[in-house]
C-alpha angles and dihedrals in degrees: 000000000000121000136131133248087245089061090057093046094049092046092049093048093049092045093049094045094044088223136084091213096051092041090051091050091051088055093042092243135127113256090244091055092049090050092052092049092050091046090052091046091052091049091053094046091044099225136075111266100184134042118209115232133188088264113027132319139290131200118258120228089273089043091058090055090052090048092057094047092043091053091054093046093050092044091051091050090049089051091049089053091048090049091050096047095083089057090057089053097054104282106165101188148009131204128188111213125185119192140168123250094260093061096042093049098048125009108022101065094063094040092050092048089057090047092052090050088064098035108031094163095057120097124209124202102208118191130176117233142155113269095248090052091049092054091050091048094052092045090052095045096247089118128034094209137010135197111208142168097220126120094195116096131223122222093229099043137073117218127207129188113256114166140340114236144147141201114247137181117247121201136169113269089244092053120108088238091061095084096047122103097203132013129191117232090237089066090060094060095082096047130087104263133207108212142175116259123278111280094035110125095235092048091055091043094053095042090054092051091047090052092049088057090052094251142083139228115261094226111198100171132011119204138175104244146031089245092059090049091053093048092050092046089051090056091055099254094130143293129294144189119229140156109276091227091061094063107094126198098263094048092047092063093073101041139056115233112214128184116250108231096218129108090227091057089083104090107180104174126224134185116230129198135176108266098216104024111188092216124054115230112176093188091056086056092047091050090048088054092048093050095048098039094090092055091050090051091048091050093050091050092050091054 
């Protein structure tokens, strides 16, 4: 099938406006030109896409399918233009960074702020993923760098220490868990739970572990950040599991922090990068240096 992007845009405008005239105005075309484009588009597709009504037009069943796909296509193109805009304004580099929730919620914001102070014209696309997915993305070239909580290595990647961290249970100080030193994850399954929203890496991680135990988390509230979890837990709404590094001094006053008695609770973070990347990206290397600098300083101090 041969048709132009303009055909999609004109059809979408007319379908959304319910009028050839208003759709044509939206695309800065004469109504006759818009009608010809839609007629040609229908001829290429092979089915009618619009039905003419007494007042205006409406998409047919096939037209509604085209509308949904056209919206996604146009949105993707708009996003591409938005992503390219910084390059037209003097952007000198771009780095794609995938990280797990622990890193994004605690350490990365400060480290990226320091990086941008030195490289203000570099843009970073930061996305949250599960650690296994991050490793696969870096190995395939879909991400330049990854921050993961996996101890297993990958034959095509180099790994560098980033931060030491662990998952802990937070409970209200009046909760029966508050006086415990260590708690197994299985004990959490019967308690009202404050969780991150669906799609968050930690939410998926904990749901999978609950399923492996033959149970499920009784999720009472889902929120967007560790900070919100800690506040709700402090109010007595339930218990939660967060990265220890994400509990700041003020929030810690209202909750008890209890060790999670699971080997996977240890979440030492590492930065991974493709060993023999086919494309040179000096800003990827500068960001790698920025993320691992603190560890090098700590190692030198220990010696």
